[in-house]
Each structure stands twice: as C-alpha cells, then as structure tokens.
PyMOL Python script that loads the backbone (N, CA, C, O; Angstrom):
from pymol import cmd

cmd.read_pdbstr("""\
ATOM      1  N   UNK A   1     105.443 -19.778  36.128  1.00  0.00           N
ATOM      2  CA  UNK A   1     104.372 -18.989  36.887  1.00  0.00           C
ATOM      3  C   UNK A   1     103.156 -18.915  36.117  1.00  0.00           C
ATOM      4  O   UNK A   1     102.195 -18.959  36.885  1.00  0.00           O
ATOM      5  N   UNK A   2     102.806 -18.820  34.897  1.00  0.00           N
ATOM      6  CA  UNK A   2     101.867 -18.932  34.167  1.00  0.00           C
ATOM      7  C   UNK A   2     100.870 -20.452  34.532  1.00  0.00           C
ATOM      8  O   UNK A   2      99.661 -20.554  34.745  1.00  0.00           O
ATOM      9  N   UNK A   3     101.818 -21.364  34.498  1.00  0.00           N
ATOM     10  CA  UNK A   3     101.193 -22.390  34.540  1.00  0.00           C
ATOM     11  C   UNK A   3     100.660 -22.727  36.180  1.00  0.00           C
ATOM     12  O   UNK A   3      99.667 -23.434  36.351  1.00  0.00           O
ATOM     13  N   UNK A   4     101.408 -22.160  37.322  1.00  0.00           N
ATOM     14  CA  UNK A   4     100.873 -22.300  38.274  1.00  0.00           C
ATOM     15  C   UNK A   4      99.463 -21.383  38.398  1.00  0.00           C
ATOM     16  O   UNK A   4      98.486 -21.993  38.833  1.00  0.00           O
ATOM     17  N   UNK A   5      99.309 -20.148  38.092  1.00  0.00           N
ATOM     18  CA  UNK A   5      98.137 -19.385  37.634  1.00  0.00           C
ATOM     19  C   UNK A   5      97.263 -20.236  37.169  1.00  0.00           C
ATOM     20  O   UNK A   5      96.304 -20.421  37.919  1.00  0.00           O
ATOM     21  N   UNK A   6      97.268 -20.876  36.085  1.00  0.00           N
ATOM     22  CA  UNK A   6      96.338 -21.828  35.415  1.00  0.00           C
ATOM     23  C   UNK A   6      95.803 -22.844  36.074  1.00  0.00           C
ATOM     24  O   UNK A   6      94.623 -23.190  36.035  1.00  0.00           O
ATOM     25  N   UNK A   7      96.760 -23.374  36.744  1.00  0.00           N
ATOM     26  CA  UNK A   7      96.454 -24.794  37.615  1.00  0.00           C
ATOM     27  C   UNK A   7      95.663 -24.295  38.638  1.00  0.00           C
ATOM     28  O   UNK A   7      94.757 -25.052  38.986  1.00  0.00           O
ATOM     29  N   UNK A   8      95.777 -22.896  39.402  1.00  0.00           N
ATOM     30  CA  UNK A   8      94.935 -22.263  40.499  1.00  0.00           C
ATOM     31  C   UNK A   8      93.573 -22.039  39.986  1.00  0.00           C
ATOM     32  O   UNK A   8      92.561 -22.348  40.616  1.00  0.00           O
ATOM     33  N   UNK A   9      93.582 -21.474  38.786  1.00  0.00           N
ATOM     34  CA  UNK A   9      92.139 -21.305  38.046  1.00  0.00           C
ATOM     35  C   UNK A   9      91.282 -22.484  38.063  1.00  0.00           C
ATOM     36  O   UNK A   9      90.194 -22.571  38.632  1.00  0.00           O
ATOM     37  N   UNK A  10      91.970 -23.521  37.277  1.00  0.00           N
ATOM     38  CA  UNK A  10      91.201 -24.736  37.247  1.00  0.00           C
ATOM     39  C   UNK A  10      90.770 -25.359  38.434  1.00  0.00           C
ATOM     40  O   UNK A  10      89.698 -25.959  38.514  1.00  0.00           O
ATOM     41  N   UNK A  11      91.773 -25.204  39.587  1.00  0.00           N
ATOM     42  CA  UNK A  11      91.201 -25.972  41.044  1.00  0.00           C
ATOM     43  C   UNK A  11      90.387 -25.393  41.231  1.00  0.00           C
ATOM     44  O   UNK A  11      89.336 -26.007  41.420  1.00  0.00           O
ATOM     45  N   UNK A  12      90.351 -23.832  41.298  1.00  0.00           N
ATOM     46  CA  UNK A  12      89.208 -23.110  42.189  1.00  0.00           C
ATOM     47  C   UNK A  12      87.898 -23.012  41.274  1.00  0.00           C
ATOM     48  O   UNK A  12      86.938 -22.355  41.677  1.00  0.00           O
ATOM     49  N   UNK A  13      87.862 -23.702  39.981  1.00  0.00           N
ATOM     50  CA  UNK A  13      86.610 -23.727  39.397  1.00  0.00           C
ATOM     51  C   UNK A  13      86.294 -22.203  38.788  1.00  0.00           C
ATOM     52  O   UNK A  13      85.106 -21.914  38.648  1.00  0.00           O
ATOM     53  N   UNK A  14      87.151 -21.369  38.476  1.00  0.00           N
ATOM     54  CA  UNK A  14      86.898 -20.228  38.171  1.00  0.00           C
ATOM     55  C   UNK A  14      87.039 -20.326  36.345  1.00  0.00           C
ATOM     56  O   UNK A  14      88.043 -20.664  35.717  1.00  0.00           O
ATOM     57  N   UNK A  15      85.826 -19.955  35.847  1.00  0.00           N
ATOM     58  CA  UNK A  15      86.049 -20.051  34.294  1.00  0.00           C
ATOM     59  C   UNK A  15      86.056 -18.842  33.746  1.00  0.00           C
ATOM     60  O   UNK A  15      85.304 -17.955  34.149  1.00  0.00           O
ATOM     61  N   UNK A  16      86.941 -18.670  32.726  1.00  0.00           N
ATOM     62  CA  UNK A  16      87.072 -17.282  31.974  1.00  0.00           C
ATOM     63  C   UNK A  16      86.360 -17.277  30.611  1.00  0.00           C
ATOM     64  O   UNK A  16      86.333 -18.287  29.908  1.00  0.00           O
ATOM     65  N   UNK A  17      85.786 -16.118  30.254  1.00  0.00           N
ATOM     66  CA  UNK A  17      85.247 -15.921  29.201  1.00  0.00           C
ATOM     67  C   UNK A  17      85.946 -15.424  27.981  1.00  0.00           C
ATOM     68  O   UNK A  17      86.393 -14.298  28.203  1.00  0.00           O
ATOM     69  N   UNK A  18      86.169 -15.781  26.953  1.00  0.00           N
ATOM     70  CA  UNK A  18      87.116 -15.370  25.965  1.00  0.00           C
ATOM     71  C   UNK A  18      86.675 -14.069  25.126  1.00  0.00           C
ATOM     72  O   UNK A  18      85.474 -13.809  25.050  1.00  0.00           O
ATOM     73  N   UNK A  19      87.462 -13.391  24.603  1.00  0.00           N
ATOM     74  CA  UNK A  19      87.438 -12.310  24.065  1.00  0.00           C
ATOM     75  C   UNK A  19      86.133 -12.232  22.698  1.00  0.00           C
ATOM     76  O   UNK A  19      85.309 -11.395  22.328  1.00  0.00           O
ATOM     77  N   UNK A  20      86.491 -13.433  22.332  1.00  0.00           N
ATOM     78  CA  UNK A  20      85.129 -13.571  21.056  1.00  0.00           C
ATOM     79  C   UNK A  20      83.798 -13.937  21.771  1.00  0.00           C
ATOM     80  O   UNK A  20      82.787 -13.933  21.068  1.00  0.00           O
ATOM     81  N   UNK A  21      83.685 -14.241  23.041  1.00  0.00           N
ATOM     82  CA  UNK A  21      82.301 -14.594  23.714  1.00  0.00           C
ATOM     83  C   UNK A  21      82.016 -13.240  24.228  1.00  0.00           C
ATOM     84  O   UNK A  21      80.821 -12.945  24.214  1.00  0.00           O
ATOM     85  N   UNK A  22      82.699 -12.492  24.606  1.00  0.00           N
ATOM     86  CA  UNK A  22      82.495 -10.840  25.055  1.00  0.00           C
ATOM     87  C   UNK A  22      82.125 -10.197  24.053  1.00  0.00           C
ATOM     88  O   UNK A  22      81.149  -9.463  24.210  1.00  0.00           O
ATOM     89  N   UNK A  23      82.693 -10.251  22.877  1.00  0.00           N
ATOM     90  CA  UNK A  23      82.386  -9.513  21.606  1.00  0.00           C
ATOM     91  C   UNK A  23      80.963  -9.950  21.060  1.00  0.00           C
ATOM     92  O   UNK A  23      80.232  -9.119  20.522  1.00  0.00           O
ATOM     93  N   UNK A  24      80.599 -11.242  21.208  1.00  0.00           N
ATOM     94  CA  UNK A  24      79.445 -11.639  20.777  1.00  0.00           C
ATOM     95  C   UNK A  24      78.382 -11.077  21.866  1.00  0.00           C
ATOM     96  O   UNK A  24      77.421 -10.465  21.399  1.00  0.00           O
ATOM     97  N   UNK A  25      78.458 -11.217  23.173  1.00  0.00           N
ATOM     98  CA  UNK A  25      77.508 -10.526  23.960  1.00  0.00           C
ATOM     99  C   UNK A  25      77.278  -9.450  23.880  1.00  0.00           C
ATOM    100  O   UNK A  25      76.090  -9.133  23.939  1.00  0.00           O
ATOM    101  N   UNK A  26      78.229  -8.473  23.723  1.00  0.00           N
ATOM    102  CA  UNK A  26      78.217  -7.328  23.460  1.00  0.00           C
ATOM    103  C   UNK A  26      77.462  -6.840  21.825  1.00  0.00           C
ATOM    104  O   UNK A  26      76.950  -5.737  21.633  1.00  0.00           O
ATOM    105  N   UNK A  27      77.528  -7.610  21.102  1.00  0.00           N
ATOM    106  CA  UNK A  27      76.683  -7.588  19.927  1.00  0.00           C
ATOM    107  C   UNK A  27      75.459  -7.810  20.177  1.00  0.00           C
ATOM    108  O   UNK A  27      74.674  -6.917  19.858  1.00  0.00           O
ATOM    109  N   UNK A  28      75.068  -8.704  20.637  1.00  0.00           N
ATOM    110  CA  UNK A  28      73.841  -9.032  21.164  1.00  0.00           C
ATOM    111  C   UNK A  28      73.044  -8.085  21.893  1.00  0.00           C
ATOM    112  O   UNK A  28      71.854  -7.913  21.627  1.00  0.00           O
ATOM    113  N   UNK A  29      73.644  -7.465  22.799  1.00  0.00           N
ATOM    114  CA  UNK A  29      73.105  -6.387  23.655  1.00  0.00           C
ATOM    115  C   UNK A  29      72.856  -5.140  22.788  1.00  0.00           C
ATOM    116  O   UNK A  29      71.986  -4.309  23.051  1.00  0.00           O
ATOM    117  N   UNK A  30      73.729  -5.072  21.683  1.00  0.00           N
ATOM    118  CA  UNK A  30      73.683  -3.887  20.585  1.00  0.00           C
ATOM    119  C   UNK A  30      72.483  -4.129  19.943  1.00  0.00           C
ATOM    120  O   UNK A  30      71.984  -3.106  19.475  1.00  0.00           O
ATOM    121  N   UNK A  31      71.830  -5.190  19.761  1.00  0.00           N
ATOM    122  CA  UNK A  31      70.656  -5.513  18.980  1.00  0.00           C
ATOM    123  C   UNK A  31      69.593  -5.317  19.677  1.00  0.00           C
ATOM    124  O   UNK A  31      68.513  -5.131  19.116  1.00  0.00           O
ATOM    125  N   UNK A  32      69.741  -5.329  21.273  1.00  0.00           N
ATOM    126  CA  UNK A  32      68.462  -5.219  21.963  1.00  0.00           C
ATOM    127  C   UNK A  32      68.397  -3.774  22.402  1.00  0.00           C
ATOM    128  O   UNK A  32      67.291  -3.489  22.863  1.00  0.00           O
ATOM    129  N   UNK A  33      69.265  -2.786  22.391  1.00  0.00           N
ATOM    130  CA  UNK A  33      69.014  -1.741  22.854  1.00  0.00           C
ATOM    131  C   UNK A  33      68.617  -0.994  21.679  1.00  0.00           C
ATOM    132  O   UNK A  33      69.323  -1.060  20.673  1.00  0.00           O
ATOM    133  N   UNK A  34      67.508  -0.254  21.695  1.00  0.00           N
ATOM    134  CA  UNK A  34      66.878   0.978  20.686  1.00  0.00           C
ATOM    135  C   UNK A  34      67.670   1.862  20.329  1.00  0.00           C
ATOM    136  O   UNK A  34      67.876   2.101  19.139  1.00  0.00           O
ATOM    137  N   UNK A  35      68.255   2.505  21.322  1.00  0.00           N
ATOM    138  CA  UNK A  35      69.311   3.774  20.942  1.00  0.00           C
ATOM    139  C   UNK A  35      70.378   3.319  20.322  1.00  0.00           C
ATOM    140  O   UNK A  35      70.895   4.092  19.515  1.00  0.00           O
ATOM    141  N   UNK A  36      70.862   2.262  20.473  1.00  0.00           N
ATOM    142  CA  UNK A  36      72.004   1.735  19.638  1.00  0.00           C
ATOM    143  C   UNK A  36      71.641   1.296  18.286  1.00  0.00           C
ATOM    144  O   UNK A  36      72.056   1.748  17.219  1.00  0.00           O
ATOM    145  N   UNK A  37      70.697   0.226  18.519  1.00  0.00           N
ATOM    146  CA  UNK A  37      70.262  -0.512  17.113  1.00  0.00           C
ATOM    147  C   UNK A  37      69.833   0.592  15.948  1.00  0.00           C
ATOM    148  O   UNK A  37      70.118   0.455  14.759  1.00  0.00           O
ATOM    149  N   UNK A  38      69.168   1.603  16.452  1.00  0.00           N
ATOM    150  CA  UNK A  38      68.589   2.440  15.399  1.00  0.00           C
ATOM    151  C   UNK A  38      69.648   3.458  14.557  1.00  0.00           C
ATOM    152  O   UNK A  38      69.439   4.148  13.559  1.00  0.00           O
ATOM    153  N   UNK A  39      70.911   3.261  15.395  1.00  0.00           N
ATOM    154  CA  UNK A  39      72.254   4.235  15.003  1.00  0.00           C
ATOM    155  C   UNK A  39      72.558   3.824  13.539  1.00  0.00           C
ATOM    156  O   UNK A  39      72.435   2.644  13.210  1.00  0.00           O
ATOM    157  N   UNK A  40      72.969   4.813  12.614  1.00  0.00           N
ATOM    158  CA  UNK A  40      73.636   4.463  11.634  1.00  0.00           C
ATOM    159  C   UNK A  40      74.928   3.553  11.402  1.00  0.00           C
ATOM    160  O   UNK A  40      75.181   2.673  10.580  1.00  0.00           O
ATOM    161  N   UNK A  41      75.664   4.137  12.492  1.00  0.00           N
ATOM    162  CA  UNK A  41      77.143   3.571  12.631  1.00  0.00           C
ATOM    163  C   UNK A  41      77.116   2.300  13.276  1.00  0.00           C
ATOM    164  O   UNK A  41      76.557   2.123  14.358  1.00  0.00           O
ATOM    165  N   UNK A  42      77.739   1.367  12.601  1.00  0.00           N
ATOM    166  CA  UNK A  42      78.154   0.104  13.032  1.00  0.00           C
ATOM    167  C   UNK A  42      79.145  -0.058  14.206  1.00  0.00           C
ATOM    168  O   UNK A  42      79.135  -0.994  15.005  1.00  0.00           O
ATOM    169  N   UNK A  43      80.097   1.103  14.199  1.00  0.00           N
ATOM    170  CA  UNK A  43      81.186   0.934  15.258  1.00  0.00           C
ATOM    171  C   UNK A  43      80.761   1.558  16.535  1.00  0.00           C
ATOM    172  O   UNK A  43      80.980   2.746  16.768  1.00  0.00           O
ATOM    173  N   UNK A  44      80.233   0.870  17.255  1.00  0.00           N
ATOM    174  CA  UNK A  44      80.112   1.323  18.853  1.00  0.00           C
ATOM    175  C   UNK A  44      80.913   0.681  19.625  1.00  0.00           C
ATOM    176  O   UNK A  44      81.106  -0.530  19.516  1.00  0.00           O
ATOM    177  N   UNK A  45      81.483   1.444  20.514  1.00  0.00           N
ATOM    178  CA  UNK A  45      82.473   0.636  21.728  1.00  0.00           C
ATOM    179  C   UNK A  45      81.837  -0.036  22.688  1.00  0.00           C
ATOM    180  O   UNK A  45      80.852   0.436  23.256  1.00  0.00           O
ATOM    181  N   UNK A  46      82.252  -1.002  22.915  1.00  0.00           N
ATOM    182  CA  UNK A  46      81.631  -2.171  24.081  1.00  0.00           C
ATOM    183  C   UNK A  46      81.295  -1.201  25.582  1.00  0.00           C
ATOM    184  O   UNK A  46      80.423  -1.543  26.380  1.00  0.00           O
ATOM    185  N   UNK A  47      81.955  -0.256  25.721  1.00  0.00           N
ATOM    186  CA  UNK A  47      81.900   0.413  26.773  1.00  0.00           C
ATOM    187  C   UNK A  47      80.518   1.531  26.479  1.00  0.00           C
ATOM    188  O   UNK A  47      79.741   1.927  27.348  1.00  0.00           O
ATOM    189  N   UNK A  48      80.493   1.818  25.292  1.00  0.00           N
ATOM    190  CA  UNK A  48      79.115   2.716  25.105  1.00  0.00           C
ATOM    191  C   UNK A  48      78.033   1.853  25.175  1.00  0.00           C
ATOM    192  O   UNK A  48      77.004   2.255  25.718  1.00  0.00           O
ATOM    193  N   UNK A  49      78.108   0.504  24.622  1.00  0.00           N
ATOM    194  CA  UNK A  49      77.062  -0.398  24.738  1.00  0.00           C
ATOM    195  C   UNK A  49      76.702  -0.756  25.977  1.00  0.00           C
ATOM    196  O   UNK A  49      75.492  -0.806  26.198  1.00  0.00           O
ATOM    197  N   UNK A  50      77.572  -1.061  26.987  1.00  0.00           N
ATOM    198  CA  UNK A  50      77.289  -0.918  28.496  1.00  0.00           C
ATOM    199  C   UNK A  50      76.501  -0.075  28.909  1.00  0.00           C
ATOM    200  O   UNK A  50      75.389  -0.357  29.355  1.00  0.00           O
ATOM    201  N   UNK A  51      77.009   1.182  28.808  1.00  0.00           N
ATOM    202  CA  UNK A  51      76.372   2.424  29.288  1.00  0.00           C
ATOM    203  C   UNK A  51      74.991   2.342  28.870  1.00  0.00           C
ATOM    204  O   UNK A  51      74.041   2.315  29.652  1.00  0.00           O
ATOM    205  N   UNK A  52      74.909   2.304  27.572  1.00  0.00           N
ATOM    206  CA  UNK A  52      73.225   2.313  26.981  1.00  0.00           C
ATOM    207  C   UNK A  52      72.424   1.313  27.646  1.00  0.00           C
ATOM    208  O   UNK A  52      71.218   1.458  27.847  1.00  0.00           O
ATOM    209  N   UNK A  53      73.135   0.236  28.008  1.00  0.00           N
ATOM    210  CA  UNK A  53      72.263  -1.017  28.278  1.00  0.00           C
ATOM    211  C   UNK A  53      71.879  -0.736  29.707  1.00  0.00           C
ATOM    212  O   UNK A  53      70.806  -1.239  30.041  1.00  0.00           O
ATOM    213  N   UNK A  54      72.578   0.020  30.705  1.00  0.00           N
ATOM    214  CA  UNK A  54      72.502   0.201  31.956  1.00  0.00           C
ATOM    215  C   UNK A  54      71.399   1.695  31.885  1.00  0.00           C
ATOM    216  O   UNK A  54      70.560   1.871  32.768  1.00  0.00           O
ATOM    217  N   UNK A  55      71.523   2.423  31.020  1.00  0.00           N
ATOM    218  CA  UNK A  55      70.609   3.618  30.872  1.00  0.00           C
ATOM    219  C   UNK A  55      69.037   3.149  30.588  1.00  0.00           C
ATOM    220  O   UNK A  55      67.971   3.555  31.050  1.00  0.00           O
ATOM    221  N   UNK A  56      69.376   2.086  29.594  1.00  0.00           N
ATOM    222  CA  UNK A  56      67.702   1.577  29.356  1.00  0.00           C
ATOM    223  C   UNK A  56      67.317   0.441  30.208  1.00  0.00           C
ATOM    224  O   UNK A  56      66.154   0.080  30.032  1.00  0.00           O
ATOM    225  N   UNK A  57      67.902  -0.133  30.973  1.00  0.00           N
ATOM    226  CA  UNK A  57      67.529  -0.968  32.164  1.00  0.00           C
ATOM    227  C   UNK A  57      66.941   0.037  33.238  1.00  0.00           C
ATOM    228  O   UNK A  57      65.820  -0.143  33.713  1.00  0.00           O
ATOM    229  N   UNK A  58      67.779   1.143  33.612  1.00  0.00           N
ATOM    230  CA  UNK A  58      67.157   2.131  34.660  1.00  0.00           C
ATOM    231  C   UNK A  58      65.670   3.023  34.108  1.00  0.00           C
ATOM    232  O   UNK A  58      64.850   3.527  34.875  1.00  0.00           O
ATOM    233  N   UNK A  59      65.605   3.046  32.693  1.00  0.00           N
ATOM    234  CA  UNK A  59      64.440   3.901  32.105  1.00  0.00           C
ATOM    235  C   UNK A  59      63.236   2.480  32.012  1.00  0.00           C
ATOM    236  O   UNK A  59      62.015   2.636  31.993  1.00  0.00           O
ATOM    237  N   UNK A  60      63.723   1.558  31.978  1.00  0.00           N
ATOM    238  CA  UNK A  60      62.691   0.449  32.253  1.00  0.00           C
ATOM    239  C   UNK A  60      62.106   0.278  33.504  1.00  0.00           C
ATOM    240  O   UNK A  60      60.928  -0.072  33.572  1.00  0.00           O
ATOM    241  N   UNK A  61      62.915   0.520  34.717  1.00  0.00           N
ATOM    242  CA  UNK A  61      62.427   0.414  35.749  1.00  0.00           C
ATOM    243  C   UNK A  61      61.732   1.633  36.149  1.00  0.00           C
ATOM    244  O   UNK A  61      60.724   1.472  36.836  1.00  0.00           O
ATOM    245  N   UNK A  62      62.036   2.665  35.887  1.00  0.00           N
ATOM    246  CA  UNK A  62      61.230   3.949  36.096  1.00  0.00           C
ATOM    247  C   UNK A  62      59.805   3.660  35.517  1.00  0.00           C
ATOM    248  O   UNK A  62      58.824   3.770  36.252  1.00  0.00           O
ATOM    249  N   UNK A  63      59.691   3.311  34.276  1.00  0.00           N
ATOM    250  CA  UNK A  63      58.373   2.973  33.431  1.00  0.00           C
ATOM    251  C   UNK A  63      57.746   1.942  34.226  1.00  0.00           C
ATOM    252  O   UNK A  63      56.581   2.236  34.494  1.00  0.00           O
ATOM    253  N   UNK A  64      58.086   0.957  34.639  1.00  0.00           N
ATOM    254  CA  UNK A  64      57.330  -0.137  35.482  1.00  0.00           C
ATOM    255  C   UNK A  64      56.866   0.694  36.681  1.00  0.00           C
ATOM    256  O   UNK A  64      55.649   0.789  36.834  1.00  0.00           O
ATOM    257  N   UNK A  65      57.676   1.308  37.551  1.00  0.00           N
ATOM    258  CA  UNK A  65      57.301   1.968  38.727  1.00  0.00           C
ATOM    259  C   UNK A  65      56.238   2.839  38.414  1.00  0.00           C
ATOM    260  O   UNK A  65      55.282   2.892  39.188  1.00  0.00           O
ATOM    261  N   UNK A  66      56.261   3.525  37.400  1.00  0.00           N
ATOM    262  CA  UNK A  66      55.441   4.470  37.170  1.00  0.00           C
ATOM    263  C   UNK A  66      53.890   3.882  36.654  1.00  0.00           C
ATOM    264  O   UNK A  66      52.768   4.323  36.904  1.00  0.00           O
ATOM    265  N   UNK A  67      54.276   2.827  35.919  1.00  0.00           N
ATOM    266  CA  UNK A  67      52.884   2.162  35.373  1.00  0.00           C
ATOM    267  C   UNK A  67      52.444   1.411  36.789  1.00  0.00           C
ATOM    268  O   UNK A  67      51.224   1.491  36.933  1.00  0.00           O
ATOM    269  N   UNK A  68      53.037   0.774  37.765  1.00  0.00           N
ATOM    270  CA  UNK A  68      52.671   0.384  38.665  1.00  0.00           C
ATOM    271  C   UNK A  68      51.791   1.462  39.691  1.00  0.00           C
ATOM    272  O   UNK A  68      50.793   1.113  40.321  1.00  0.00           O
ATOM    273  N   UNK A  69      52.239   2.505  39.712  1.00  0.00           N
ATOM    274  CA  UNK A  69      51.812   3.427  40.769  1.00  0.00           C
ATOM    275  C   UNK A  69      50.384   3.915  39.932  1.00  0.00           C
ATOM    276  O   UNK A  69      49.400   4.133  40.640  1.00  0.00           O
ATOM    277  N   UNK A  70      50.267   4.068  38.624  1.00  0.00           N
ATOM    278  CA  UNK A  70      49.175   4.124  38.144  1.00  0.00           C
ATOM    279  C   UNK A  70      48.228   3.188  37.970  1.00  0.00           C
ATOM    280  O   UNK A  70      47.077   3.489  37.653  1.00  0.00           O
ATOM    281  N   UNK A  71      48.607   2.028  38.153  1.00  0.00           N
ATOM    282  CA  UNK A  71      47.379   0.912  38.348  1.00  0.00           C
ATOM    283  C   UNK A  71      47.057   0.813  40.019  1.00  0.00           C
ATOM    284  O   UNK A  71      46.093   0.160  40.417  1.00  0.00           O
ATOM    285  N   UNK A  72      47.762   1.370  40.743  1.00  0.00           N
ATOM    286  CA  UNK A  72      47.581   1.190  42.138  1.00  0.00           C
ATOM    287  C   UNK A  72      46.598   2.335  42.555  1.00  0.00           C
ATOM    288  O   UNK A  72      45.700   2.278  43.395  1.00  0.00           O
ATOM    289  N   UNK A  73      47.006   3.462  41.711  1.00  0.00           N
ATOM    290  CA  UNK A  73      45.881   4.726  41.629  1.00  0.00           C
ATOM    291  C   UNK A  73      44.416   4.268  41.366  1.00  0.00           C
ATOM    292  O   UNK A  73      43.438   4.457  42.089  1.00  0.00           O
ATOM    293  N   UNK A  74      44.492   3.577  40.083  1.00  0.00           N
ATOM    294  CA  UNK A  74      43.170   2.998  39.583  1.00  0.00           C
ATOM    295  C   UNK A  74      42.636   2.294  40.379  1.00  0.00           C
ATOM    296  O   UNK A  74      41.442   2.537  40.556  1.00  0.00           O
ATOM    297  N   UNK A  75      43.142   1.354  41.041  1.00  0.00           N
ATOM    298  CA  UNK A  75      42.643   0.440  41.798  1.00  0.00           C
ATOM    299  C   UNK A  75      41.953   1.280  43.117  1.00  0.00           C
ATOM    300  O   UNK A  75      40.782   1.064  43.430  1.00  0.00           O
ATOM    301  N   UNK A  76      42.596   2.020  43.674  1.00  0.00           N
ATOM    302  CA  UNK A  76      42.147   2.816  44.733  1.00  0.00           C
ATOM    303  C   UNK A  76      40.784   3.660  44.162  1.00  0.00           C
ATOM    304  O   UNK A  76      40.086   4.005  45.115  1.00  0.00           O
ATOM    305  N   UNK A  77      40.314   4.016  43.050  1.00  0.00           N
ATOM    306  CA  UNK A  77      39.432   4.520  42.672  1.00  0.00           C
ATOM    307  C   UNK A  77      38.244   3.533  42.197  1.00  0.00           C
ATOM    308  O   UNK A  77      37.115   3.978  41.989  1.00  0.00           O
ATOM    309  N   UNK A  78      38.513   2.380  42.063  1.00  0.00           N
ATOM    310  CA  UNK A  78      37.365   1.314  41.685  1.00  0.00           C
ATOM    311  C   UNK A  78      37.041   0.755  42.860  1.00  0.00           C
ATOM    312  O   UNK A  78      37.731   0.886  43.871  1.00  0.00           O
ATOM    313  N   UNK A  79      35.666  -0.091  42.783  1.00  0.00           N
ATOM    314  CA  UNK A  79      35.003  -0.753  43.884  1.00  0.00           C
ATOM    315  C   UNK A  79      35.817  -1.925  44.157  1.00  0.00           C
ATOM    316  O   UNK A  79      36.229  -2.522  43.162  1.00  0.00           O
ATOM    317  N   UNK A  80      36.107  -2.338  45.203  1.00  0.00           N
ATOM    318  CA  UNK A  80      37.042  -3.359  45.632  1.00  0.00           C
ATOM    319  C   UNK A  80      36.670  -4.686  45.138  1.00  0.00           C
ATOM    320  O   UNK A  80      37.431  -5.650  45.062  1.00  0.00           O
ATOM    321  N   UNK A  81      35.256  -4.650  44.760  1.00  0.00           N
ATOM    322  CA  UNK A  81      34.684  -6.121  44.385  1.00  0.00           C
ATOM    323  C   UNK A  81      34.287  -6.040  42.887  1.00  0.00           C
ATOM    324  O   UNK A  81      33.502  -6.907  42.502  1.00  0.00           O
ATOM    325  N   UNK A  82      34.702  -5.153  42.020  1.00  0.00           N
ATOM    326  CA  UNK A  82      34.359  -5.109  40.924  1.00  0.00           C
ATOM    327  C   UNK A  82      35.228  -5.806  39.929  1.00  0.00           C
ATOM    328  O   UNK A  82      36.379  -6.027  40.307  1.00  0.00           O
ATOM    329  N   UNK A  83      34.894  -6.194  38.726  1.00  0.00           N
ATOM    330  CA  UNK A  83      35.640  -7.013  37.956  1.00  0.00           C
ATOM    331  C   UNK A  83      36.995  -6.055  37.377  1.00  0.00           C
ATOM    332  O   UNK A  83      38.101  -6.529  37.116  1.00  0.00           O
ATOM    333  N   UNK A  84      36.751  -5.134  37.298  1.00  0.00           N
ATOM    334  CA  UNK A  84      38.063  -3.792  36.928  1.00  0.00           C
ATOM    335  C   UNK A  84      39.085  -3.908  38.128  1.00  0.00           C
ATOM    336  O   UNK A  84      40.296  -3.855  37.917  1.00  0.00           O
ATOM    337  N   UNK A  85      38.618  -4.051  39.249  1.00  0.00           N
ATOM    338  CA  UNK A  85      39.455  -4.290  40.363  1.00  0.00           C
ATOM    339  C   UNK A  85      40.357  -5.587  40.543  1.00  0.00           C
ATOM    340  O   UNK A  85      41.530  -5.607  40.919  1.00  0.00           O
ATOM    341  N   UNK A  86      39.538  -6.682  40.188  1.00  0.00           N
ATOM    342  CA  UNK A  86      40.068  -7.872  40.002  1.00  0.00           C
ATOM    343  C   UNK A  86      41.171  -7.799  38.818  1.00  0.00           C
ATOM    344  O   UNK A  86      42.181  -8.440  39.109  1.00  0.00           O
ATOM    345  N   UNK A  87      41.208  -7.273  37.760  1.00  0.00           N
ATOM    346  CA  UNK A  87      41.884  -7.330  36.583  1.00  0.00           C
ATOM    347  C   UNK A  87      43.010  -6.338  37.251  1.00  0.00           C
ATOM    348  O   UNK A  87      44.101  -6.907  37.201  1.00  0.00           O
ATOM    349  N   UNK A  88      43.078  -5.404  37.689  1.00  0.00           N
ATOM    350  CA  UNK A  88      44.052  -4.533  38.097  1.00  0.00           C
ATOM    351  C   UNK A  88      44.835  -5.080  39.040  1.00  0.00           C
ATOM    352  O   UNK A  88      46.053  -4.902  39.026  1.00  0.00           O
ATOM    353  N   UNK A  89      44.155  -5.887  40.066  1.00  0.00           N
ATOM    354  CA  UNK A  89      45.069  -6.889  41.064  1.00  0.00           C
ATOM    355  C   UNK A  89      45.816  -7.760  40.446  1.00  0.00           C
ATOM    356  O   UNK A  89      46.978  -7.845  40.844  1.00  0.00           O
ATOM    357  N   UNK A  90      45.386  -8.633  39.328  1.00  0.00           N
ATOM    358  CA  UNK A  90      45.958  -9.415  38.763  1.00  0.00           C
ATOM    359  C   UNK A  90      47.234  -8.813  38.187  1.00  0.00           C
ATOM    360  O   UNK A  90      48.320  -9.275  38.538  1.00  0.00           O
ATOM    361  N   UNK A  91      47.158  -7.813  37.327  1.00  0.00           N
ATOM    362  CA  UNK A  91      48.165  -7.138  36.781  1.00  0.00           C
ATOM    363  C   UNK A  91      49.234  -6.907  37.933  1.00  0.00           C
ATOM    364  O   UNK A  91      50.412  -7.058  37.609  1.00  0.00           O
ATOM    365  N   UNK A  92      48.952  -6.563  39.214  1.00  0.00           N
ATOM    366  CA  UNK A  92      49.719  -6.139  39.951  1.00  0.00           C
ATOM    367  C   UNK A  92      50.800  -7.431  40.667  1.00  0.00           C
ATOM    368  O   UNK A  92      51.919  -7.312  41.164  1.00  0.00           O
ATOM    369  N   UNK A  93      50.222  -8.249  40.537  1.00  0.00           N
ATOM    370  CA  UNK A  93      50.639  -9.536  41.106  1.00  0.00           C
ATOM    371  C   UNK A  93      51.801 -10.100  40.360  1.00  0.00           C
ATOM    372  O   UNK A  93      52.287 -11.179  40.698  1.00  0.00           O
TER     373      UNK A  93
END
""", "prot")
cmd.dss("prot")
cmd.show_as("cartoon", "prot")
cmd.util.cbc("prot")
cmd.orient("prot")
C-alpha cells in the first residue's frame, strides 16, 4: 500500500519537504523575527516561531498602513506641484 501511495505522489507531482528542511526553515525564521532572536533561550517550538512570525507580519502591515496614511495626509497638505509633493507621490507608488 505504501508503494501505491508513493507512486501516486510521484505521478501527481507533489513534492514533500523533509523534517530537516522544515527545521532549517523554522531556524531561519527564528533569526528573522526580533522577538524570538532577542530571547536568551535557544529552545523555541516551531509552533511558537510560526505564531510570532504571523504576529510580526501583521504588525509590519499595520506599520505600513499607518505610514501610508501619514504620507497621504502630508501629500494633501502640500501644494500639488511642489517638489515635496513629488517626493511623497514617489514614496506612495
């Protein structure tokens, strides 16, 4: 039965990622997320790394939205043909 399953995976083009590859990717994520990277403990579960990664990405989205709103407000308060307005428009694109 397992041979049928493996043939089925091969024929459908589904590739499996190994446990070592998953561990390597989780380790890389751990190094990218400041909340985890700055902890003294080396032992963090993969689940915690993924949760913190999602939280970090959500926070980054909020920051980008906030900065975009601030730039839009700044653009509204400047003359449309000024150099400052041109710079702000280039940042929003």
